[in-house]
PyMOL Python script that loads the backbone (N, CA, C, O; Angstrom):
from pymol import cmd

cmd.read_pdbstr("""\
ATOM      1  N   MET A   1     -19.320  -8.615 -22.580  1.00  0.00           N
ATOM      2  CA  MET A   1     -20.233  -8.121 -21.567  1.00  0.00           C
ATOM      3  C   MET A   1     -20.756  -9.269 -20.716  1.00  0.00           C
ATOM      4  O   MET A   1     -20.969  -9.112 -19.514  1.00  0.00           O
ATOM      5  N   GLY A   2     -20.960 -10.418 -21.339  1.00  0.00           N
ATOM      6  CA  GLY A   2     -21.412 -11.564 -20.570  1.00  0.00           C
ATOM      7  C   GLY A   2     -20.399 -11.968 -19.515  1.00  0.00           C
ATOM      8  O   GLY A   2     -20.763 -12.275 -18.380  1.00  0.00           O
ATOM      9  N   ALA A   3     -19.119 -11.968 -19.894  1.00  0.00           N
ATOM     10  CA  ALA A   3     -18.061 -12.323 -18.942  1.00  0.00           C
ATOM     11  C   ALA A   3     -17.982 -11.302 -17.810  1.00  0.00           C
ATOM     12  O   ALA A   3     -17.802 -11.676 -16.651  1.00  0.00           O
ATOM     13  N   LEU A   4     -18.111 -10.036 -18.131  1.00  0.00           N
ATOM     14  CA  LEU A   4     -18.053  -8.982 -17.117  1.00  0.00           C
ATOM     15  C   LEU A   4     -19.230  -9.097 -16.147  1.00  0.00           C
ATOM     16  O   LEU A   4     -19.052  -9.002 -14.933  1.00  0.00           O
ATOM     17  N   THR A   5     -20.408  -9.299 -16.681  1.00  0.00           N
ATOM     18  CA  THR A   5     -21.582  -9.452 -15.831  1.00  0.00           C
ATOM     19  C   THR A   5     -21.467 -10.708 -14.985  1.00  0.00           C
ATOM     20  O   THR A   5     -21.755 -10.689 -13.788  1.00  0.00           O
ATOM     21  N   GLY A   6     -21.045 -11.804 -15.612  1.00  0.00           N
ATOM     22  CA  GLY A   6     -20.850 -13.039 -14.867  1.00  0.00           C
ATOM     23  C   GLY A   6     -19.814 -12.885 -13.773  1.00  0.00           C
ATOM     24  O   GLY A   6     -19.974 -13.428 -12.680  1.00  0.00           O
ATOM     25  N   ALA A   7     -18.745 -12.141 -14.063  1.00  0.00           N
ATOM     26  CA  ALA A   7     -17.705 -11.899 -13.055  1.00  0.00           C
ATOM     27  C   ALA A   7     -18.264 -11.116 -11.873  1.00  0.00           C
ATOM     28  O   ALA A   7     -17.969 -11.428 -10.719  1.00  0.00           O
ATOM     29  N   ALA A   8     -19.065 -10.108 -12.159  1.00  0.00           N
ATOM     30  CA  ALA A   8     -19.645  -9.296 -11.082  1.00  0.00           C
ATOM     31  C   ALA A   8     -20.557 -10.141 -10.192  1.00  0.00           C
ATOM     32  O   ALA A   8     -20.523 -10.030  -8.967  1.00  0.00           O
ATOM     33  N   ILE A   9     -21.362 -10.977 -10.818  1.00  0.00           N
ATOM     34  CA  ILE A   9     -22.244 -11.846 -10.036  1.00  0.00           C
ATOM     35  C   ILE A   9     -21.424 -12.908  -9.310  1.00  0.00           C
ATOM     36  O   ILE A   9     -21.681 -13.212  -8.145  1.00  0.00           O
ATOM     37  N   GLY A  10     -20.440 -13.468 -10.001  1.00  0.00           N
ATOM     38  CA  GLY A  10     -19.591 -14.488  -9.385  1.00  0.00           C
ATOM     39  C   GLY A  10     -18.828 -13.978  -8.187  1.00  0.00           C
ATOM     40  O   GLY A  10     -18.737 -14.669  -7.172  1.00  0.00           O
ATOM     41  N   VAL A  11     -18.279 -12.784  -8.283  1.00  0.00           N
ATOM     42  CA  VAL A  11     -17.522 -12.198  -7.164  1.00  0.00           C
ATOM     43  C   VAL A  11     -18.433 -12.012  -5.955  1.00  0.00           C
ATOM     44  O   VAL A  11     -18.007 -12.230  -4.820  1.00  0.00           O
ATOM     45  N   SER A  12     -19.670 -11.617  -6.184  1.00  0.00           N
ATOM     46  CA  SER A  12     -20.571 -11.399  -5.055  1.00  0.00           C
ATOM     47  C   SER A  12     -20.916 -12.702  -4.338  1.00  0.00           C
ATOM     48  O   SER A  12     -21.384 -12.679  -3.200  1.00  0.00           O
ATOM     49  N   HIS A  13     -20.687 -13.839  -4.999  1.00  0.00           N
ATOM     50  CA  HIS A  13     -20.944 -15.141  -4.385  1.00  0.00           C
ATOM     51  C   HIS A  13     -19.650 -15.939  -4.189  1.00  0.00           C
ATOM     52  O   HIS A  13     -19.685 -17.142  -3.930  1.00  0.00           O
ATOM     53  N   GLU A  14     -18.509 -15.253  -4.315  1.00  0.00           N
ATOM     54  CA  GLU A  14     -17.184 -15.840  -4.137  1.00  0.00           C
ATOM     55  C   GLU A  14     -16.902 -16.982  -5.117  1.00  0.00           C
ATOM     56  O   GLU A  14     -16.266 -17.973  -4.757  1.00  0.00           O
ATOM     57  N   HIS A  15     -17.376 -16.836  -6.352  1.00  0.00           N
ATOM     58  CA  HIS A  15     -17.135 -17.817  -7.412  1.00  0.00           C
ATOM     59  C   HIS A  15     -16.820 -17.078  -8.710  1.00  0.00           C
ATOM     60  O   HIS A  15     -17.571 -17.166  -9.681  1.00  0.00           O
ATOM     61  N   LEU A  16     -15.723 -16.364  -8.719  1.00  0.00           N
ATOM     62  CA  LEU A  16     -15.369 -15.526  -9.858  1.00  0.00           C
ATOM     63  C   LEU A  16     -15.271 -16.331 -11.152  1.00  0.00           C
ATOM     64  O   LEU A  16     -15.900 -15.970 -12.146  1.00  0.00           O
ATOM     65  N   LEU A  17     -14.505 -17.399 -11.158  1.00  0.00           N
ATOM     66  CA  LEU A  17     -14.288 -18.161 -12.384  1.00  0.00           C
ATOM     67  C   LEU A  17     -15.592 -18.752 -12.918  1.00  0.00           C
ATOM     68  O   LEU A  17     -15.852 -18.693 -14.120  1.00  0.00           O
ATOM     69  N   MET A  18     -16.413 -19.320 -12.036  1.00  0.00           N
ATOM     70  CA  MET A  18     -17.698 -19.880 -12.479  1.00  0.00           C
ATOM     71  C   MET A  18     -18.597 -18.781 -13.044  1.00  0.00           C
ATOM     72  O   MET A  18     -19.313 -19.007 -14.020  1.00  0.00           O
ATOM     73  N   GLY A  19     -18.564 -17.608 -12.444  1.00  0.00           N
ATOM     74  CA  GLY A  19     -19.361 -16.493 -12.935  1.00  0.00           C
ATOM     75  C   GLY A  19     -18.918 -16.063 -14.322  1.00  0.00           C
ATOM     76  O   GLY A  19     -19.749 -15.824 -15.198  1.00  0.00           O
ATOM     77  N   VAL A  20     -17.603 -15.962 -14.525  1.00  0.00           N
ATOM     78  CA  VAL A  20     -17.071 -15.576 -15.834  1.00  0.00           C
ATOM     79  C   VAL A  20     -17.456 -16.608 -16.891  1.00  0.00           C
ATOM     80  O   VAL A  20     -17.928 -16.257 -17.972  1.00  0.00           O
ATOM     81  N   LEU A  21     -17.249 -17.883 -16.566  1.00  0.00           N
ATOM     82  CA  LEU A  21     -17.574 -18.944 -17.532  1.00  0.00           C
ATOM     83  C   LEU A  21     -19.068 -18.983 -17.839  1.00  0.00           C
ATOM     84  O   LEU A  21     -19.459 -19.129 -18.997  1.00  0.00           O
ATOM     85  N   ALA A  22     -19.894 -18.856 -16.823  1.00  0.00           N
ATOM     86  CA  ALA A  22     -21.343 -18.854 -17.042  1.00  0.00           C
ATOM     87  C   ALA A  22     -21.759 -17.648 -17.883  1.00  0.00           C
ATOM     88  O   ALA A  22     -22.640 -17.761 -18.735  1.00  0.00           O
ATOM     89  N   GLY A  23     -21.139 -16.509 -17.652  1.00  0.00           N
ATOM     90  CA  GLY A  23     -21.441 -15.315 -18.438  1.00  0.00           C
ATOM     91  C   GLY A  23     -21.067 -15.482 -19.895  1.00  0.00           C
ATOM     92  O   GLY A  23     -21.819 -15.078 -20.783  1.00  0.00           O
ATOM     93  N   ILE A  24     -19.908 -16.077 -20.149  1.00  0.00           N
ATOM     94  CA  ILE A  24     -19.462 -16.306 -21.529  1.00  0.00           C
ATOM     95  C   ILE A  24     -20.392 -17.279 -22.240  1.00  0.00           C
ATOM     96  O   ILE A  24     -20.852 -17.014 -23.351  1.00  0.00           O
ATOM     97  N   VAL A  25     -20.665 -18.406 -21.591  1.00  0.00           N
ATOM     98  CA  VAL A  25     -21.541 -19.412 -22.204  1.00  0.00           C
ATOM     99  C   VAL A  25     -22.940 -18.840 -22.427  1.00  0.00           C
ATOM    100  O   VAL A  25     -23.535 -19.041 -23.486  1.00  0.00           O
ATOM    101  N   GLY A  26     -23.456 -18.137 -21.443  1.00  0.00           N
ATOM    102  CA  GLY A  26     -24.787 -17.545 -21.564  1.00  0.00           C
ATOM    103  C   GLY A  26     -24.883 -16.533 -22.685  1.00  0.00           C
ATOM    104  O   GLY A  26     -25.885 -16.494 -23.399  1.00  0.00           O
ATOM    105  N   SER A  27     -23.862 -15.717 -22.852  1.00  0.00           N
ATOM    106  CA  SER A  27     -23.908 -14.705 -23.915  1.00  0.00           C
ATOM    107  C   SER A  27     -23.800 -15.348 -25.296  1.00  0.00           C
ATOM    108  O   SER A  27     -24.432 -14.888 -26.246  1.00  0.00           O
ATOM    109  N   ILE A  28     -23.003 -16.408 -25.410  1.00  0.00           N
ATOM    110  CA  ILE A  28     -22.894 -17.102 -26.700  1.00  0.00           C
ATOM    111  C   ILE A  28     -24.212 -17.789 -27.044  1.00  0.00           C
ATOM    112  O   ILE A  28     -24.725 -17.636 -28.152  1.00  0.00           O
ATOM    113  N   LEU A  29     -24.755 -18.539 -26.099  1.00  0.00           N
ATOM    114  CA  LEU A  29     -26.026 -19.232 -26.356  1.00  0.00           C
ATOM    115  C   LEU A  29     -27.166 -18.250 -26.616  1.00  0.00           C
ATOM    116  O   LEU A  29     -28.005 -18.483 -27.485  1.00  0.00           O
ATOM    117  N   GLY A  30     -27.192 -17.163 -25.868  1.00  0.00           N
ATOM    118  CA  GLY A  30     -28.224 -16.150 -26.070  1.00  0.00           C
ATOM    119  C   GLY A  30     -28.129 -15.495 -27.434  1.00  0.00           C
ATOM    120  O   GLY A  30     -29.146 -15.234 -28.077  1.00  0.00           O
ATOM    121  N   THR A  31     -26.920 -15.231 -27.870  1.00  0.00           N
ATOM    122  CA  THR A  31     -26.718 -14.628 -29.192  1.00  0.00           C
ATOM    123  C   THR A  31     -27.174 -15.563 -30.300  1.00  0.00           C
ATOM    124  O   THR A  31     -27.886 -15.150 -31.215  1.00  0.00           O
ATOM    125  N   LEU A  32     -26.763 -16.822 -30.217  1.00  0.00           N
ATOM    126  CA  LEU A  32     -27.131 -17.788 -31.257  1.00  0.00           C
ATOM    127  C   LEU A  32     -28.633 -18.061 -31.268  1.00  0.00           C
ATOM    128  O   LEU A  32     -29.254 -18.082 -32.331  1.00  0.00           O
ATOM    129  N   ALA A  33     -29.210 -18.267 -30.100  1.00  0.00           N
ATOM    130  CA  ALA A  33     -30.644 -18.541 -30.024  1.00  0.00           C
ATOM    131  C   ALA A  33     -31.459 -17.326 -30.444  1.00  0.00           C
ATOM    132  O   ALA A  33     -32.465 -17.459 -31.141  1.00  0.00           O
ATOM    133  N   GLY A  34     -31.029 -16.146 -30.024  1.00  0.00           N
ATOM    134  CA  GLY A  34     -31.734 -14.925 -30.400  1.00  0.00           C
ATOM    135  C   GLY A  34     -31.693 -14.670 -31.892  1.00  0.00           C
ATOM    136  O   GLY A  34     -32.686 -14.248 -32.484  1.00  0.00           O
ATOM    137  N   SER A  35     -30.559 -14.921 -32.492  1.00  0.00           N
ATOM    138  CA  SER A  35     -30.419 -14.743 -33.931  1.00  0.00           C
ATOM    139  C   SER A  35     -31.334 -15.708 -34.691  1.00  0.00           C
ATOM    140  O   SER A  35     -31.998 -15.323 -35.654  1.00  0.00           O
ATOM    141  N   LYS A  36     -31.357 -16.938 -34.253  1.00  0.00           N
ATOM    142  CA  LYS A  36     -32.212 -17.945 -34.905  1.00  0.00           C
ATOM    143  C   LYS A  36     -33.686 -17.598 -34.721  1.00  0.00           C
ATOM    144  O   LYS A  36     -34.474 -17.706 -35.661  1.00  0.00           O
ATOM    145  N   ALA A  37     -34.057 -17.183 -33.518  1.00  0.00           N
ATOM    146  CA  ALA A  37     -35.451 -16.823 -33.252  1.00  0.00           C
ATOM    147  C   ALA A  37     -35.876 -15.614 -34.075  1.00  0.00           C
ATOM    148  O   ALA A  37     -36.983 -15.591 -34.614  1.00  0.00           O
ATOM    149  N   ARG A  38     -35.008 -14.609 -34.179  1.00  0.00           N
ATOM    150  CA  ARG A  38     -35.361 -13.419 -34.961  1.00  0.00           C
ATOM    151  C   ARG A  38     -35.475 -13.760 -36.434  1.00  0.00           C
ATOM    152  O   ARG A  38     -36.379 -13.265 -37.108  1.00  0.00           O
ATOM    153  N   ALA A  39     -34.585 -14.591 -36.950  1.00  0.00           N
ATOM    154  CA  ALA A  39     -34.657 -14.991 -38.354  1.00  0.00           C
ATOM    155  C   ALA A  39     -35.953 -15.750 -38.634  1.00  0.00           C
ATOM    156  O   ALA A  39     -36.596 -15.547 -39.663  1.00  0.00           O
ATOM    157  N   THR A  40     -36.323 -16.624 -37.704  1.00  0.00           N
ATOM    158  CA  THR A  40     -37.564 -17.380 -37.860  1.00  0.00           C
ATOM    159  C   THR A  40     -38.773 -16.449 -37.820  1.00  0.00           C
ATOM    160  O   THR A  40     -39.686 -16.580 -38.634  1.00  0.00           O
ATOM    161  N   ALA A  41     -38.780 -15.512 -36.875  1.00  0.00           N
ATOM    162  CA  ALA A  41     -39.888 -14.553 -36.779  1.00  0.00           C
ATOM    163  C   ALA A  41     -39.961 -13.682 -38.022  1.00  0.00           C
ATOM    164  O   ALA A  41     -41.053 -13.409 -38.520  1.00  0.00           O
ATOM    165  N   ALA A  42     -38.826 -13.244 -38.525  1.00  0.00           N
ATOM    166  CA  ALA A  42     -38.808 -12.414 -39.736  1.00  0.00           C
ATOM    167  C   ALA A  42     -39.373 -13.190 -40.920  1.00  0.00           C
ATOM    168  O   ALA A  42     -40.099 -12.638 -41.746  1.00  0.00           O
ATOM    169  N   ARG A  43     -39.040 -14.455 -40.992  1.00  0.00           N
ATOM    170  CA  ARG A  43     -39.566 -15.294 -42.067  1.00  0.00           C
ATOM    171  C   ARG A  43     -41.089 -15.444 -41.940  1.00  0.00           C
ATOM    172  O   ARG A  43     -41.807 -15.397 -42.938  1.00  0.00           O
ATOM    173  N   LEU A  44     -41.573 -15.624 -40.704  1.00  0.00           N
ATOM    174  CA  LEU A  44     -43.012 -15.762 -40.477  1.00  0.00           C
ATOM    175  C   LEU A  44     -43.774 -14.476 -40.788  1.00  0.00           C
ATOM    176  O   LEU A  44     -44.859 -14.515 -41.367  1.00  0.00           O
ATOM    177  N   PHE A  45     -43.192 -13.324 -40.395  1.00  0.00           N
ATOM    178  CA  PHE A  45     -43.835 -12.035 -40.651  1.00  0.00           C
ATOM    179  C   PHE A  45     -43.651 -11.568 -42.094  1.00  0.00           C
ATOM    180  O   PHE A  45     -44.409 -10.732 -42.586  1.00  0.00           O
ATOM    181  N   GLY A  46     -42.650 -12.107 -42.758  1.00  0.00           N
ATOM    182  CA  GLY A  46     -42.375 -11.694 -44.127  1.00  0.00           C
ATOM    183  C   GLY A  46     -41.481 -10.473 -44.232  1.00  0.00           C
ATOM    184  O   GLY A  46     -41.145 -10.042 -45.335  1.00  0.00           O
ATOM    185  N   ARG A  47     -41.092  -9.911 -43.093  1.00  0.00           N
ATOM    186  CA  ARG A  47     -40.163  -8.780 -43.060  1.00  0.00           C
ATOM    187  C   ARG A  47     -39.516  -8.704 -41.684  1.00  0.00           C
ATOM    188  O   ARG A  47     -39.961  -9.366 -40.746  1.00  0.00           O
ATOM    189  N   ASP A  48     -38.475  -7.904 -41.565  1.00  0.00           N
ATOM    190  CA  ASP A  48     -37.664  -7.906 -40.350  1.00  0.00           C
ATOM    191  C   ASP A  48     -38.181  -6.985 -39.253  1.00  0.00           C
ATOM    192  O   ASP A  48     -38.004  -7.293 -38.075  1.00  0.00           O
ATOM    193  N   LEU A  49     -38.815  -5.863 -39.599  1.00  0.00           N
ATOM    194  CA  LEU A  49     -39.204  -4.875 -38.584  1.00  0.00           C
ATOM    195  C   LEU A  49     -40.103  -5.468 -37.496  1.00  0.00           C
ATOM    196  O   LEU A  49     -39.821  -5.250 -36.318  1.00  0.00           O
ATOM    197  N   PRO A  50     -41.163  -6.200 -37.821  1.00  0.00           N
ATOM    198  CA  PRO A  50     -41.968  -6.774 -36.734  1.00  0.00           C
ATOM    199  C   PRO A  50     -41.171  -7.756 -35.866  1.00  0.00           C
ATOM    200  O   PRO A  50     -41.376  -7.832 -34.655  1.00  0.00           O
ATOM    201  N   ALA A  51     -40.277  -8.491 -36.488  1.00  0.00           N
ATOM    202  CA  ALA A  51     -39.437  -9.423 -35.734  1.00  0.00           C
ATOM    203  C   ALA A  51     -38.506  -8.658 -34.793  1.00  0.00           C
ATOM    204  O   ALA A  51     -38.290  -9.076 -33.655  1.00  0.00           O
ATOM    205  N   ALA A  52     -37.963  -7.556 -35.259  1.00  0.00           N
ATOM    206  CA  ALA A  52     -37.073  -6.737 -34.425  1.00  0.00           C
ATOM    207  C   ALA A  52     -37.830  -6.148 -33.238  1.00  0.00           C
ATOM    208  O   ALA A  52     -37.316  -6.130 -32.120  1.00  0.00           O
ATOM    209  N   LEU A  53     -39.033  -5.673 -33.475  1.00  0.00           N
ATOM    210  CA  LEU A  53     -39.830  -5.106 -32.388  1.00  0.00           C
ATOM    211  C   LEU A  53     -40.232  -6.182 -31.384  1.00  0.00           C
ATOM    212  O   LEU A  53     -40.221  -5.947 -30.176  1.00  0.00           O
ATOM    213  N   LEU A  54     -40.581  -7.343 -31.882  1.00  0.00           N
ATOM    214  CA  LEU A  54     -40.914  -8.458 -31.001  1.00  0.00           C
ATOM    215  C   LEU A  54     -39.700  -8.848 -30.156  1.00  0.00           C
ATOM    216  O   LEU A  54     -39.828  -9.125 -28.963  1.00  0.00           O
ATOM    217  N   GLU A  55     -38.532  -8.866 -30.781  1.00  0.00           N
ATOM    218  CA  GLU A  55     -37.297  -9.185 -30.058  1.00  0.00           C
ATOM    219  C   GLU A  55     -37.065  -8.183 -28.925  1.00  0.00           C
ATOM    220  O   GLU A  55     -36.669  -8.572 -27.826  1.00  0.00           O
ATOM    221  N   ASP A  56     -37.310  -6.900 -29.187  1.00  0.00           N
ATOM    222  CA  ASP A  56     -37.134  -5.877 -28.157  1.00  0.00           C
ATOM    223  C   ASP A  56     -38.110  -6.071 -27.004  1.00  0.00           C
ATOM    224  O   ASP A  56     -37.731  -5.949 -25.839  1.00  0.00           O
ATOM    225  N   VAL A  57     -39.355  -6.370 -27.324  1.00  0.00           N
ATOM    226  CA  VAL A  57     -40.366  -6.588 -26.279  1.00  0.00           C
ATOM    227  C   VAL A  57     -39.982  -7.785 -25.416  1.00  0.00           C
ATOM    228  O   VAL A  57     -40.087  -7.726 -24.191  1.00  0.00           O
ATOM    229  N   VAL A  58     -39.544  -8.860 -26.040  1.00  0.00           N
ATOM    230  CA  VAL A  58     -39.136 -10.051 -25.287  1.00  0.00           C
ATOM    231  C   VAL A  58     -37.927  -9.733 -24.409  1.00  0.00           C
ATOM    232  O   VAL A  58     -37.876 -10.168 -23.258  1.00  0.00           O
ATOM    233  N   ALA A  59     -36.964  -8.992 -24.924  1.00  0.00           N
ATOM    234  CA  ALA A  59     -35.775  -8.635 -24.134  1.00  0.00           C
ATOM    235  C   ALA A  59     -36.157  -7.805 -22.917  1.00  0.00           C
ATOM    236  O   ALA A  59     -35.649  -8.046 -21.822  1.00  0.00           O
ATOM    237  N   ILE A  60     -37.037  -6.839 -23.090  1.00  0.00           N
ATOM    238  CA  ILE A  60     -37.471  -5.994 -21.972  1.00  0.00           C
ATOM    239  C   ILE A  60     -38.241  -6.826 -20.945  1.00  0.00           C
ATOM    240  O   ILE A  60     -38.052  -6.656 -19.741  1.00  0.00           O
ATOM    241  N   ALA A  61     -39.104  -7.723 -21.416  1.00  0.00           N
ATOM    242  CA  ALA A  61     -39.863  -8.583 -20.508  1.00  0.00           C
ATOM    243  C   ALA A  61     -38.922  -9.481 -19.702  1.00  0.00           C
ATOM    244  O   ALA A  61     -39.140  -9.693 -18.509  1.00  0.00           O
ATOM    245  N   LEU A  62     -37.885 -10.005 -20.342  1.00  0.00           N
ATOM    246  CA  LEU A  62     -36.921 -10.861 -19.632  1.00  0.00           C
ATOM    247  C   LEU A  62     -36.151 -10.072 -18.578  1.00  0.00           C
ATOM    248  O   LEU A  62     -35.836 -10.603 -17.513  1.00  0.00           O
ATOM    249  N   VAL A  63     -35.848  -8.817 -18.867  1.00  0.00           N
ATOM    250  CA  VAL A  63     -35.163  -7.977 -17.865  1.00  0.00           C
ATOM    251  C   VAL A  63     -36.056  -7.796 -16.650  1.00  0.00           C
ATOM    252  O   VAL A  63     -35.593  -7.927 -15.517  1.00  0.00           O
ATOM    253  N   PHE A  64     -37.334  -7.496 -16.872  1.00  0.00           N
ATOM    254  CA  PHE A  64     -38.249  -7.337 -15.747  1.00  0.00           C
ATOM    255  C   PHE A  64     -38.381  -8.624 -14.947  1.00  0.00           C
ATOM    256  O   PHE A  64     -38.424  -8.587 -13.717  1.00  0.00           O
ATOM    257  N   LEU A  65     -38.445  -9.766 -15.634  1.00  0.00           N
ATOM    258  CA  LEU A  65     -38.515 -11.041 -14.925  1.00  0.00           C
ATOM    259  C   LEU A  65     -37.245 -11.301 -14.112  1.00  0.00           C
ATOM    260  O   LEU A  65     -37.313 -11.783 -12.982  1.00  0.00           O
ATOM    261  N   ALA A  66     -36.105 -10.984 -14.684  1.00  0.00           N
ATOM    262  CA  ALA A  66     -34.838 -11.217 -13.987  1.00  0.00           C
ATOM    263  C   ALA A  66     -34.688 -10.330 -12.763  1.00  0.00           C
ATOM    264  O   ALA A  66     -34.068 -10.732 -11.779  1.00  0.00           O
ATOM    265  N   LEU A  67     -35.246  -9.135 -12.811  1.00  0.00           N
ATOM    266  CA  LEU A  67     -35.098  -8.199 -11.695  1.00  0.00           C
ATOM    267  C   LEU A  67     -36.089  -8.439 -10.574  1.00  0.00           C
ATOM    268  O   LEU A  67     -35.925  -7.904  -9.478  1.00  0.00           O
ATOM    269  N   HIS A  68     -37.092  -9.218 -10.825  1.00  0.00           N
ATOM    270  CA  HIS A  68     -38.109  -9.461  -9.777  1.00  0.00           C
ATOM    271  C   HIS A  68     -37.965 -10.813  -9.277  1.00  0.00           C
ATOM    272  O   HIS A  68     -38.715 -11.227  -8.393  1.00  0.00           O
TER     273      HIS A  68
END
""", "prot")
cmd.dss("prot")
cmd.show_as("cartoon", "prot")
cmd.util.cbc("prot")
cmd.orient("prot")
């Protein structure tokens, strides 16, 4: 999905390959960082549910920031 999204953005700026590569790198880094952050939050809360809900809130907030 990262590559597809990157391709769509890249094509709109006439940089298809850079968009695909940026999408791939971004999705990999986001997955690894998100996993580490959720594991850390789960450890701090002592259970996974609050960490999962916090992760959802952060994801929604980032979408709103990206769209504005």
